[in-house]
C-alpha positions as CSV (number, residue, x, y, z in Angstrom):
1,X,144.5,79.8,263.0
2,X,141.5,81.6,262.0
3,X,139.2,81.4,258.9
4,X,139.4,84.5,257.5
5,X,135.6,85.1,258.9
6,X,136.5,87.2,262.2
7,X,137.0,90.5,260.2
8,X,133.6,90.4,258.3
9,X,131.6,89.0,261.8
10,X,133.1,92.2,263.5
11,X,132.0,94.1,260.5
12,X,128.6,92.9,260.4
13,X,127.6,93.9,263.9
14,X,126.2,97.4,263.1
15,X,125.3,98.4,267.2
16,X,128.0,101.6,266.7
17,X,130.4,102.9,264.6
18,X,131.8,100.1,262.4
19,X,135.3,99.4,263.3
20,X,138.0,100.2,260.2
21,X,139.8,97.3,259.1
22,X,142.9,97.0,256.8
23,X,144.4,93.7,255.7
24,X,146.5,92.0,253.5
25,X,143.7,89.5,252.2
26,X,140.3,89.0,251.5
27,X,138.4,87.3,253.4
28,X,137.7,83.5,252.0
29,X,133.5,84.4,252.1
30,X,134.7,87.8,249.7
31,X,133.0,90.5,251.7
32,X,132.2,93.1,249.3
33,X,132.7,96.1,252.1
34,X,136.4,95.3,251.7
35,X,137.8,96.8,248.5
36,X,141.5,96.5,247.3
37,X,143.4,99.6,247.4
38,X,146.4,99.3,244.4
39,X,147.9,102.2,246.4
40,X,148.7,100.4,249.7
41,X,148.3,96.9,248.3
42,X,145.8,96.0,250.9
43,X,141.9,95.5,251.4
44,X,140.1,98.0,253.6
45,X,136.4,98.2,254.5
46,X,136.8,102.5,255.0
47,X,138.8,103.8,251.7
48,X,138.0,107.3,252.8
49,X,140.0,106.7,256.1
50,X,143.0,105.4,254.5
51,X,143.3,108.2,252.2
52,X,143.7,110.4,255.4
53,X,146.6,108.4,256.2
54,X,148.8,109.6,253.2
55,X,151.6,107.8,255.1
56,X,153.0,104.6,252.5
57,X,154.3,101.6,254.1
58,X,158.7,102.1,253.6
59,X,161.7,101.3,255.8
60,X,161.0,102.7,259.1
61,X,163.2,104.8,261.1
62,X,165.1,103.4,264.5
63,X,164.1,106.3,266.8
64,X,160.7,105.3,268.5
65,X,158.8,108.4,270.4
66,X,158.3,107.2,274.0
67,X,157.2,108.7,277.0
68,X,157.1,105.8,279.0
69,X,160.1,104.0,278.8
70,X,159.5,101.9,281.9
71,X,158.7,98.3,280.8
72,X,158.5,96.5,284.2
73,X,156.1,99.3,285.4
74,X,153.9,98.8,282.5
75,X,154.0,95.0,282.7
76,X,152.8,95.6,286.5
77,X,149.8,97.9,285.9
78,X,149.0,95.8,282.8
79,X,149.1,92.5,285.0
80,X,146.9,94.6,288.0
81,X,144.0,95.7,285.7
82,X,141.8,92.7,285.7
83,X,138.4,94.2,284.2
84,X,135.5,91.8,283.4
85,X,135.8,90.3,280.7
86,X,132.4,91.1,279.4
87,X,133.3,94.5,279.3
88,X,133.4,96.0,275.8
89,X,137.1,96.2,274.0
90,X,135.9,100.1,274.0
91,X,135.7,100.3,277.6
92,X,139.3,98.3,278.1
93,X,141.4,100.4,275.8
94,X,139.9,103.7,277.3
95,X,140.4,101.9,280.9
96,X,144.0,100.8,279.7
97,X,145.3,104.6,278.3
98,X,143.8,106.3,281.6
99,X,145.8,104.2,283.7
100,X,148.8,104.3,281.9
101,X,148.9,108.1,281.7
102,X,148.3,108.4,285.7
103,X,150.8,106.1,286.6
104,X,153.4,108.3,285.1
105,X,152.2,111.7,286.0
106,X,149.7,112.4,284.0
107,X,152.0,112.5,280.8
108,X,150.3,112.4,277.3
109,X,150.7,109.4,275.7
110,X,152.5,109.2,272.2
111,X,151.1,107.0,269.9
112,X,154.1,104.2,270.5
113,X,153.1,104.3,274.6
114,X,149.6,103.4,273.2
115,X,150.6,100.4,271.2
116,X,153.0,99.2,273.7
117,X,150.4,99.6,276.6
118,X,148.1,97.7,274.2
119,X,150.9,95.3,273.5
120,X,151.6,93.9,277.3
121,X,148.1,93.9,278.1
122,X,147.0,91.3,275.7
123,X,150.1,89.4,275.4
124,X,149.3,89.1,279.2
125,X,145.6,87.9,278.5
126,X,146.5,85.5,275.6
127,X,148.8,83.8,278.2
128,X,146.1,83.3,280.5
129,X,144.3,79.9,280.4
130,X,141.7,80.6,282.9
131,X,138.0,79.9,281.4
132,X,136.2,83.1,280.2
133,X,132.7,83.4,280.1
134,X,130.3,82.7,277.0
135,X,129.2,86.7,275.3
136,X,127.2,87.2,272.5
137,X,129.0,90.8,271.9
138,X,131.3,90.7,269.4
139,X,132.8,94.1,270.9
140,X,133.8,92.2,274.1
141,X,136.8,91.0,275.1
142,X,135.0,87.6,276.5
143,X,133.8,86.7,273.0
144,X,136.9,87.9,270.7
145,X,139.4,85.6,273.4
146,X,136.9,82.7,273.0
147,X,137.5,83.0,269.3
148,X,141.1,82.9,269.2
149,X,140.7,79.6,271.9
150,X,138.6,78.0,269.2
151,X,140.8,79.2,266.3
152,X,137.8,81.1,264.5
153,X,139.5,84.5,264.8
154,X,143.1,85.3,265.7
155,X,145.3,87.6,267.5
156,X,146.1,90.1,265.0
157,X,142.7,90.6,264.4
158,X,141.8,91.4,268.0
159,X,145.0,93.3,268.1
160,X,143.6,95.4,265.2
161,X,140.5,95.8,267.1
162,X,142.0,97.3,269.6
163,X,143.9,99.8,268.1
164,X,140.9,101.1,266.2
165,X,139.5,102.1,269.3
166,X,142.8,104.0,270.2
167,X,142.5,105.8,266.9
168,X,145.9,104.0,265.7
169,X,145.8,102.7,262.0
170,X,147.0,99.2,262.2
171,X,146.9,96.4,258.9
172,X,146.3,92.9,259.4
173,X,149.3,90.9,257.5
174,X,149.0,87.5,256.3
175,X,151.7,85.3,255.5
176,X,154.2,82.6,256.7
177,X,156.3,81.9,260.3
178,X,158.9,79.7,261.1
179,X,158.0,78.0,264.5
180,X,158.8,75.7,266.8
181,X,157.9,72.6,264.5
182,X,160.0,73.9,261.1
183,X,162.1,72.2,259.5
184,X,165.2,73.2,257.3
185,X,164.2,74.2,253.9
186,X,161.0,72.9,254.1
187,X,158.2,74.1,252.1
188,X,156.1,76.8,253.4
189,X,152.4,75.1,253.7
190,X,149.1,76.1,255.9
191,X,150.1,75.0,258.9
192,X,152.3,77.5,258.9
193,X,150.3,80.3,258.0
194,X,150.0,83.2,260.7
195,X,149.2,86.9,261.1
196,X,150.5,89.7,262.4
197,X,150.3,93.7,262.3
198,X,151.7,96.9,261.2
199,X,150.8,99.9,263.0
200,X,151.4,103.4,262.1
201,X,153.4,105.4,264.9
202,X,154.9,108.3,264.4
203,X,154.6,108.8,260.7
204,X,156.4,105.3,260.3
205,X,154.8,101.8,259.6
206,X,156.0,99.4,262.4
207,X,155.7,95.6,262.9
208,X,154.2,93.8,266.0
209,X,153.2,90.1,267.0
210,X,151.3,90.1,269.9
211,X,151.1,86.1,269.9
212,X,155.0,85.5,269.6
213,X,154.9,88.3,272.4
214,X,152.5,86.7,274.5
215,X,153.7,84.8,278.0
216,X,153.9,85.2,281.7
217,X,156.5,87.8,281.0
218,X,156.2,89.4,277.8
219,X,158.5,89.1,275.3
220,X,159.1,93.1,274.0
221,X,161.3,91.8,271.0
222,X,157.9,91.5,268.9
223,X,157.2,95.1,269.4
224,X,158.4,97.1,266.8
225,X,161.2,94.6,265.7
226,X,163.2,95.6,262.7
227,X,162.2,94.0,259.7
228,X,165.6,93.1,258.8
229,X,165.4,90.8,261.9
230,X,161.7,89.6,261.3
231,X,162.1,88.7,258.1
232,X,164.1,85.6,259.0
233,X,161.3,84.4,260.4
234,X,157.9,85.7,259.1
235,X,157.1,86.2,255.4
236,X,154.4,88.0,253.7
237,X,154.1,87.8,249.7
238,X,153.0,91.5,250.0
239,X,156.3,93.2,249.4
240,X,155.5,96.6,250.5
241,X,154.3,95.0,254.0
242,X,157.9,93.7,254.6
243,X,159.0,96.9,255.1
244,X,162.6,96.2,254.1
245,X,164.6,98.1,251.1
246,X,165.0,94.9,249.4
247,X,162.3,92.7,249.7
248,X,162.7,88.6,250.0
249,X,160.9,85.7,247.8
250,X,158.9,82.6,249.4
251,X,161.5,80.6,247.9
252,X,164.7,82.7,249.7
253,X,162.6,82.8,252.5
254,X,162.3,78.8,252.4
255,X,166.3,78.6,251.5
256,X,167.4,80.7,254.7
257,X,168.5,79.5,257.8
258,X,166.5,78.3,260.4
259,X,167.1,81.3,263.5
260,X,165.4,81.2,266.6
261,X,164.9,83.4,269.3
262,X,167.9,83.0,271.5
263,X,169.5,84.4,268.2
264,X,167.6,87.6,268.7
265,X,168.4,87.7,272.6
266,X,172.0,87.7,271.8
267,X,171.3,90.6,269.4
268,X,173.6,88.1,266.9
269,X,173.7,89.1,263.2
270,X,174.5,86.5,260.3
271,X,177.8,87.4,258.3
272,X,178.1,84.2,257.0
273,X,175.9,81.1,254.7
274,X,172.4,82.2,255.5
275,X,171.0,79.4,253.6
276,X,169.1,76.8,255.7
277,X,170.6,74.1,253.8
278,X,174.3,74.1,253.3
279,X,176.7,72.2,250.6
280,X,179.5,70.9,252.3
281,X,182.1,69.7,249.4
282,X,185.0,68.5,251.2
283,X,184.6,67.7,254.8
284,X,184.7,71.1,256.8
285,X,182.5,74.3,257.1
286,X,182.7,77.6,258.6
287,X,179.6,79.5,259.9
288,X,180.3,82.8,261.2
289,X,178.3,85.2,263.1
290,X,178.7,89.0,264.6
291,X,178.2,89.7,268.2
292,X,177.2,92.7,270.3
293,X,180.8,93.6,271.4
294,X,179.6,94.9,275.1
295,X,177.8,91.6,275.2
296,X,180.1,89.2,273.7
297,X,182.5,88.1,277.0
298,X,179.6,86.6,279.0
299,X,178.2,84.8,276.1
300,X,178.9,81.2,275.8
301,X,178.2,78.8,272.7
302,X,178.1,74.6,271.8
303,X,177.1,72.7,268.7
304,X,175.5,69.7,268.0
305,X,175.8,67.4,265.5
306,X,173.2,65.0,264.7
307,X,173.8,61.8,261.7
308,X,170.7,60.9,259.8
309,X,171.5,57.3,259.9
310,X,169.9,54.3,257.5
311,X,167.2,53.8,260.0
312,X,165.9,57.1,258.7
313,X,166.4,58.5,262.3
314,X,168.9,61.8,263.4
315,X,171.7,60.3,265.8
316,X,174.1,62.6,267.3
317,X,177.6,62.3,266.2
318,X,180.5,61.0,268.2
319,X,183.7,60.4,267.9
320,X,185.6,57.1,268.7
321,X,188.3,59.4,270.6
322,X,187.4,61.4,273.8
323,X,190.4,63.2,273.0
324,X,188.5,64.7,270.3
325,X,185.9,67.3,269.4
326,X,184.4,68.0,265.6
327,X,183.9,71.5,266.8
328,X,186.2,74.7,266.8
329,X,184.3,77.8,268.4
330,X,186.1,80.7,269.2
331,X,185.1,84.6,269.4
332,X,187.6,87.1,267.3
333,X,187.8,90.4,267.0
334,X,188.4,91.9,263.8
335,X,188.2,95.8,262.4
336,X,184.5,96.9,261.1
337,X,186.2,97.6,257.4
338,X,187.8,94.1,257.5
339,X,183.7,92.8,258.8
340,X,183.1,91.1,254.8
341,X,186.2,89.8,254.7
342,X,186.4,86.5,256.9
343,X,189.6,85.4,256.2
344,X,191.3,87.9,257.7
345,X,191.8,86.7,261.3
346,X,195.0,87.8,262.4
347,X,198.2,88.9,260.8
348,X,201.0,86.4,260.6
349,X,203.3,88.0,262.7
350,X,200.9,87.1,265.4
351,X,199.9,90.6,266.4
352,X,195.9,90.7,266.8
353,X,194.2,93.5,265.2
354,X,193.0,96.4,266.6
355,X,189.1,96.2,266.2
356,X,185.5,96.7,267.4
357,X,183.7,93.8,266.4
358,X,183.3,90.7,267.7
359,X,183.1,87.4,265.8
360,X,181.8,84.1,266.4
361,X,183.9,81.2,264.6
362,X,182.3,78.0,265.1
363,X,183.9,75.9,262.5
364,X,182.8,72.1,262.0
365,X,185.0,68.7,260.5
366,X,182.5,66.1,259.6
367,X,183.6,62.5,259.8
368,X,181.8,61.0,257.5
369,X,179.6,62.2,254.4
370,X,176.1,62.1,254.5
371,X,173.2,64.6,255.9
372,X,173.9,66.1,259.0
373,X,171.4,68.7,261.5
374,X,173.6,71.1,263.0
375,X,172.4,72.9,266.2
376,X,173.9,76.2,267.6
377,X,173.1,76.9,271.0
378,X,174.1,79.8,273.5
379,X,173.6,81.6,276.6
380,X,174.3,84.8,278.5
381,X,175.9,84.2,281.8
382,X,174.2,87.6,283.2
383,X,170.6,87.0,281.9
384,X,169.9,83.3,280.3
385,X,171.8,80.9,282.0
386,X,170.7,78.0,279.7
387,X,171.6,77.1,276.6
388,X,169.1,77.4,274.2
389,X,168.8,77.2,270.3
390,X,170.2,79.8,267.7
391,X,170.3,78.0,264.4
392,X,169.3,75.1,263.0
393,X,171.0,74.1,259.9
394,X,170.9,70.8,257.4
395,X,174.1,70.1,255.7
396,X,174.6,67.8,253.3
397,X,178.2,66.4,253.2
398,X,180.0,65.1,249.8
399,X,182.9,63.9,250.9
400,X,185.2,63.6,253.8
401,X,189.2,63.2,253.3
402,X,190.7,60.4,254.9
403,X,193.3,62.4,256.4
404,X,191.0,65.0,257.9
405,X,191.8,65.4,261.7
406,X,189.5,66.9,264.1
407,X,189.9,69.3,266.9
408,X,191.3,68.8,270.0
409,X,189.3,68.3,273.2
410,X,189.3,71.4,275.6
411,X,188.1,72.0,279.3
412,X,185.3,74.1,279.8
413,X,186.7,77.4,279.5
414,X,187.0,76.8,275.9
415,X,189.3,78.7,273.3
416,X,190.7,82.3,273.7
417,X,190.2,84.6,276.6
418,X,187.9,83.5,279.1
419,X,186.2,84.4,282.5
420,X,188.8,82.1,284.6
421,X,191.6,83.6,283.2
422,X,190.4,87.3,284.5
423,X,189.6,86.1,287.6
424,X,193.5,84.8,288.1
425,X,193.8,88.8,287.2
426,X,195.2,88.3,284.0
427,X,194.2,89.6,280.6
428,X,195.3,88.2,276.9
429,X,197.2,91.4,275.2
430,X,198.6,90.0,271.7
431,X,196.0,87.3,270.9
432,X,192.3,88.2,271.9
433,X,190.9,84.6,270.0
434,X,191.0,81.7,270.3
435,X,193.1,81.4,267.2
436,X,196.7,81.8,266.5
437,X,198.3,82.0,262.8
438,X,201.6,82.1,262.6
439,X,205.1,81.5,260.9
440,X,206.8,78.3,261.4
441,X,210.2,78.1,262.2
442,X,210.0,81.9,263.9
443,X,209.4,82.3,267.8
444,X,206.0,83.1,268.5
445,X,205.2,85.5,271.0
446,X,202.2,85.4,273.6
447,X,201.7,88.6,275.5
448,X,199.7,88.7,278.8
449,X,198.9,91.7,281.2
450,X,198.0,91.5,284.8
451,X,194.7,93.2,285.2
452,X,194.7,96.7,288.0
453,X,192.0,94.2,290.2
454,X,194.9,91.2,290.5
455,X,195.3,90.1,293.9
456,X,199.0,89.4,293.3
457,X,202.2,90.3,291.1
458,X,203.7,87.1,292.0
459,X,202.3,85.1,288.8
460,X,203.9,82.8,286.6
461,X,203.2,81.3,283.4
462,X,204.0,78.5,281.2
463,X,203.2,76.4,278.1
464,X,202.9,73.0,276.4
465,X,202.4,73.1,273.0
466,X,201.1,70.0,271.1
467,X,200.5,68.8,267.3
468,X,196.9,67.7,266.8
469,X,197.8,64.6,265.4
470,X,199.3,63.6,268.7
471,X,195.4,63.8,269.8
472,X,194.6,60.2,268.3
473,X,197.4,58.3,270.7
474,X,195.2,56.7,273.0
475,X,197.6,57.3,275.6
476,X,199.0,60.2,274.1
477,X,201.1,60.9,277.7
478,X,203.2,58.1,276.0
479,X,204.6,59.6,273.1
480,X,205.1,63.1,273.0
481,X,207.2,63.4,270.1
482,X,205.2,65.8,268.8
483,X,204.9,68.2,271.4
484,X,207.1,71.2,272.4
485,X,207.4,71.7,276.5
486,X,208.4,75.0,277.9
487,X,210.3,72.6,280.2
488,X,211.3,74.7,283.6
489,X,210.9,78.0,281.8
490,X,208.6,79.8,283.4
491,X,207.4,83.5,282.3
492,X,206.6,86.3,285.1
493,X,205.8,90.0,284.8
494,X,208.1,92.5,283.6
495,X,208.4,95.8,285.4
496,X,205.3,97.3,283.2
497,X,203.2,94.1,284.6
498,X,203.3,92.2,281.0
499,X,204.1,88.8,280.5
500,X,205.7,87.5,277.0
501,X,205.6,83.8,276.6
502,X,208.4,83.0,273.7
503,X,207.5,79.6,271.8
504,X,209.5,78.3,268.9
505,X,207.2,77.0,266.1
506,X,209.0,74.0,264.3
507,X,207.0,73.2,261.5
508,X,203.9,73.7,259.5
509,X,201.2,72.0,261.3
510,X,197.9,72.6,263.3
511,X,198.6,72.4,267.1
512,X,197.0,73.3,270.5
513,X,198.9,75.6,272.6
514,X,197.9,75.0,276.3
515,X,198.6,78.0,279.1
516,X,199.1,77.5,282.7
517,X,199.3,79.9,285.8
518,X,200.8,79.6,289.1
519,X,200.1,82.6,291.4
520,X,201.5,82.7,294.8
521,X,203.3,79.6,294.4
522,X,199.8,77.8,294.0
523,X,199.0,75.9,290.8
524,X,195.6,77.3,288.6
525,X,196.1,74.6,285.7
526,X,194.8,76.1,282.5
527,X,193.9,79.5,282.4
528,X,193.7,80.0,278.4
529,X,193.7,77.5,275.5
530,X,194.7,78.1,271.7
531,X,194.5,76.9,268.4
532,X,197.6,77.2,266.8
533,X,198.2,77.4,262.7
534,X,201.6,77.7,261.7
535,X,201.9,78.5,257.8
536,X,204.5,78.8,255.4
537,X,206.9,82.0,255.8
538,X,205.8,83.9,252.5
539,X,209.4,84.6,251.8
540,X,210.7,80.9,251.4
541,X,211.0,79.4,248.2
542,X,208.0,77.5,247.4
543,X,209.7,75.1,245.4
544,X,211.9,74.2,247.9
545,X,208.7,73.6,250.4
546,X,207.2,71.6,247.5
547,X,209.9,69.0,247.1
548,X,210.0,69.0,250.7
549,X,206.2,67.7,251.0
550,X,206.6,65.5,248.0
551,X,209.7,64.0,249.8
552,X,207.5,63.2,253.1
553,X,204.5,62.0,251.2
554,X,206.7,59.6,249.0
555,X,208.0,58.3,252.2
556,X,205.2,57.7,254.2
557,X,203.3,56.2,252.1
558,X,205.6,53.3,252.4
559,X,205.4,52.8,255.9
560,X,202.6,51.9,258.5
561,X,203.0,55.1,260.7
562,X,199.6,56.8,260.0
563,X,200.5,59.5,262.7
564,X,203.5,60.8,260.1
565,X,201.2,60.2,257.1
566,X,198.7,62.0,258.8
567,X,201.2,65.0,259.9
568,X,202.2,65.2,256.2
569,X,198.7,65.3,254.8
570,X,197.9,68.2,257.0
571,X,200.9,70.0,256.3
572,X,200.2,69.7,252.4
573,X,196.9,71.0,253.1
574,X,197.9,73.8,255.5
575,X,200.0,75.1,252.8
576,X,197.4,74.9,249.9
577,X,200.1,72.6,248.1
578,X,197.1,69.3,248.0
579,X,195.5,71.4,245.3
580,X,199.2,71.6,243.4
581,X,199.7,69.8,240.0
582,X,202.8,68.5,241.2
583,X,201.9,67.7,244.1
584,X,198.0,66.3,243.9
585,X,198.8,63.0,242.4
586,X,200.6,61.6,245.4
587,X,198.9,63.6,247.7
588,X,195.7,61.4,246.3
589,X,198.0,58.2,246.7
590,X,198.4,59.1,250.1
591,X,195.0,59.7,251.0
592,X,194.6,56.2,249.8
593,X,197.1,54.8,251.6
594,X,195.9,56.5,255.2
595,X,192.6,55.2,254.1
596,X,193.4,51.5,254.2
597,X,195.9,51.9,256.7
598,X,193.2,53.3,259.4
599,X,191.1,50.3,258.4
600,X,194.2,48.2,258.7
601,X,194.8,49.2,262.0
602,X,191.3,49.7,263.5
603,X,191.4,45.7,262.6
604,X,194.3,45.3,264.4
605,X,192.7,46.8,267.4
606,X,189.8,44.4,267.0
607,X,192.0,41.4,267.1
608,X,193.6,42.2,270.4
609,X,190.5,42.9,272.0
610,X,190.0,38.6,270.9
611,X,190.6,37.5,274.8
612,X,192.8,34.6,275.5
613,X,189.3,33.2,276.2
614,X,188.3,33.6,273.3
615,X,191.2,32.3,271.2
616,X,191.0,29.0,273.3
617,X,187.4,28.8,272.4
618,X,188.3,28.3,268.7
619,X,191.4,26.3,269.7
620,X,188.5,24.0,271.3
621,X,186.4,23.2,268.0
622,X,186.5,19.8,267.0
623,X,184.7,20.3,263.7
624,X,184.8,23.7,262.7
625,X,183.1,25.2,260.0
626,X,185.5,25.4,256.5
627,X,185.3,29.3,256.0
628,X,186.7,29.7,259.6
629,X,189.6,27.3,258.9
630,X,190.1,28.4,255.7
631,X,190.6,32.4,257.5
632,X,192.9,31.4,259.9
633,X,194.9,28.7,257.7
634,X,195.1,32.6,255.6
635,X,196.1,34.5,258.4
636,X,199.4,32.0,259.1
637,X,200.5,31.9,255.9
638,X,200.5,36.2,255.6
639,X,202.6,35.6,259.0
640,X,205.2,33.0,257.2
641,X,203.9,29.8,257.8
642,X,204.4,27.0,255.4
643,X,201.0,26.5,253.7
644,X,202.3,22.8,253.4
645,X,202.6,22.4,257.2
646,X,199.2,23.9,258.1
647,X,196.5,21.9,256.0
648,X,194.6,20.3,258.8
649,X,192.6,22.0,261.6
650,X,195.0,20.0,264.0
651,X,197.6,21.4,262.2
652,X,196.4,25.2,263.3
653,X,195.0,24.6,266.6
654,X,198.7,24.8,268.1
655,X,199.4,28.1,266.7
656,X,196.2,29.7,268.1
657,X,197.7,29.7,272.0
658,X,201.0,29.2,271.7
659,X,203.0,32.1,274.4
660,X,206.1,34.0,273.8
661,X,207.6,35.5,270.5
662,X,205.5,33.6,268.4
663,X,202.0,34.3,270.5
664,X,199.4,35.1,267.3
665,X,198.5,38.6,268.7
666,X,202.2,39.8,268.9
667,X,203.1,38.4,265.5
668,X,199.9,40.6,264.0
669,X,201.1,43.5,265.7
670,X,204.6,42.8,264.3
671,X,203.7,42.5,261.1
672,X,205.0,44.4,257.9
673,X,203.5,44.9,255.0
674,X,207.3,46.1,253.8
675,X,208.6,42.9,254.5
676,X,211.3,41.5,251.5
677,X,208.8,38.4,250.8
678,X,205.6,39.6,251.1
679,X,204.9,39.1,247.7
680,X,205.7,35.5,248.3
681,X,203.3,35.0,251.0
682,X,200.2,36.7,248.9
683,X,200.9,34.4,246.4
684,X,200.3,31.4,248.7
685,X,197.5,32.8,250.1
686,X,195.9,33.3,246.4
687,X,197.1,29.9,245.3
688,X,195.4,28.4,248.5
689,X,192.3,29.9,248.5
690,X,191.6,29.9,244.9
691,X,188.5,30.5,243.4
692,X,187.0,31.1,247.0
693,X,185.7,34.4,247.9
694,X,186.2,35.5,251.8
695,X,182.3,36.9,252.2
696,X,183.3,39.1,255.3
697,X,179.4,38.8,256.4
698,X,179.2,35.2,256.5
699,X,182.2,34.8,258.5
700,X,180.4,37.3,260.9
701,X,177.6,34.6,261.0
702,X,179.9,32.2,261.6
703,X,182.5,33.9,264.5
704,X,182.9,37.3,265.3
705,X,186.7,36.1,265.9
706,X,187.0,34.7,262.4
707,X,185.5,37.8,261.0
708,X,188.4,40.0,262.7
709,X,190.9,37.9,261.3
710,X,189.1,38.1,257.5
711,X,189.1,42.1,257.9
712,X,192.7,41.9,258.6
713,X,193.5,39.7,255.4
714,X,191.3,41.9,253.4
715,X,193.5,45.1,254.3
716,X,196.6,43.3,254.1
717,X,195.6,42.9,250.3
718,X,194.4,46.2,249.9
719,X,197.8,48.2,251.3
720,X,199.7,45.3,249.2
721,X,197.9,46.7,245.8
722,X,198.8,50.0,247.3
723,X,202.2,49.0,247.9
724,X,203.1,47.9,244.4
725,X,201.4,51.4,243.1
726,X,204.2,53.1,245.1
727,X,206.7,50.9,243.3
């Protein structure tokens, strides 16, 4: 950063004509030669020259008048012009513009051409790190670049001086930028202060940031950028020089999302939440961006979610189940007039909308409440092969429903139409996004066509439709009750080359649809995946469906089948009935049941992981801690043992290693909270414990194995309380 004295240093040099400067700030030492113009909201050292401009800052037109359009030729020319850095800037500018004109058959350079040539040359010079000779001539490039390297000058001031010699009016704008070290919604402070320029070209003031454009390869995104895009990363409180219709405030700038360069490289636009910090009330969040339809098919995206833990560190969020993931990323097409209606995705009958706008939809389901950092990354397969950041958000998750189900993990082809589908000579016709919304109880038709360059017409497709809840099973192949297979059915092209797959949708649910392809008797595996949301038929009576949901929830809260309970909760939410006043009470009760049942099943798994060696180790103890004895005695009583027969440690020991049906792990797995005598067992344990309190932390210090049993006892009591509430 400069210290605001560089302008006046140049002005004070009286050798030759005094350079004309304009800036949105006054140098700190109050140079009296700089005067304020209220008309332009800037300071200048030559008000008479400013009066000749007669062009006030306003929103610039998009068209730019260039006579030289070959950027590669300009960059190559600028790399070849290696002038003695002791030469004055005036000579350098004259040489650059002369060479630029000659390299293009002596064309007449427009002001836009002149600015582009200077932008390219200075960007390349800034990126060079070779030492520069010391010069006392303030008008030499050597002096100016050394000032920049020692933080006594800024690139914007140097660029303004170059524009003066090219006879192009140039303003130095001071403000804040969101650079690499910025943190979402962080307050603007001194370290984010920067300067950039506005130049008068073709009667319009246009923005330039030569520093952000510098590098071994010049970045042209910061040469005449759209002010509406630059406002996402640059802010000045001089509202006229924002060059937008609706200027922003510093508070609004601080609050908006943290947008990274790749966002602009992929020509994206923001559509949904534009704030950097998002409040997520119920554990699910959707972000939407508009894509360039001509490039969308070549672009890929991914999401990283990091949780702010108790150690005040960001940790990458991962789910325990490798079958699942927290994000669902897909592209969909909508009609231009639907761009502001983000809920309009696909017609309920399954037919996709004819549209011209590509939308990137990212849905995140958070596994726990707290603070998250969401990093969205992207790439374009034909230009940017490596993933880079697009946008970064902070998300404050207020609460997460226990019944919330995550998204199935799919292979690298992702969701919806993809390049592998095209390689197989196929094109999606009926559903051109990654999500299908259809009606439960009807037949879903998914239609594909053969591409003109398809290598064969000997193509057959088959499908598998699986409920998302089934993905929670560690071994889903063992229980396919929630899956619908095409069986031996395969679907081949009709005479017109179209392939129509008919799939029965049995109930309201969230599912994953896998389509497989066989070409010339060769299995090509998955070619496309869809997320299917089956909704209630609007024609079905809501009263009937409400009664069905209430009945299923009532039935599920009485058992230990977490799959059925999760499915019932998901159906209630998918239909919107979870907010219905007649459903909300049983829905909340089912959520509580789900919470404790999840804990209970985790405890069972923890106990199952206790090996026979661990049990033998417990059994071999001669004088175990009284708390360990108490926990194991309570466990056996809950399993049906008579407390009068297991009073001492010697009474308990034989039960720890017994084989067959009486095996401890097997008895725990077969335990039912709904057993007829559970009330009696609970009372016996309460009497046995008396005033004693099982402190789980203390028990963990005594024995890891005993802690697992203690957790199980606690969860049995919690489930029992819920059972009483259900009665």
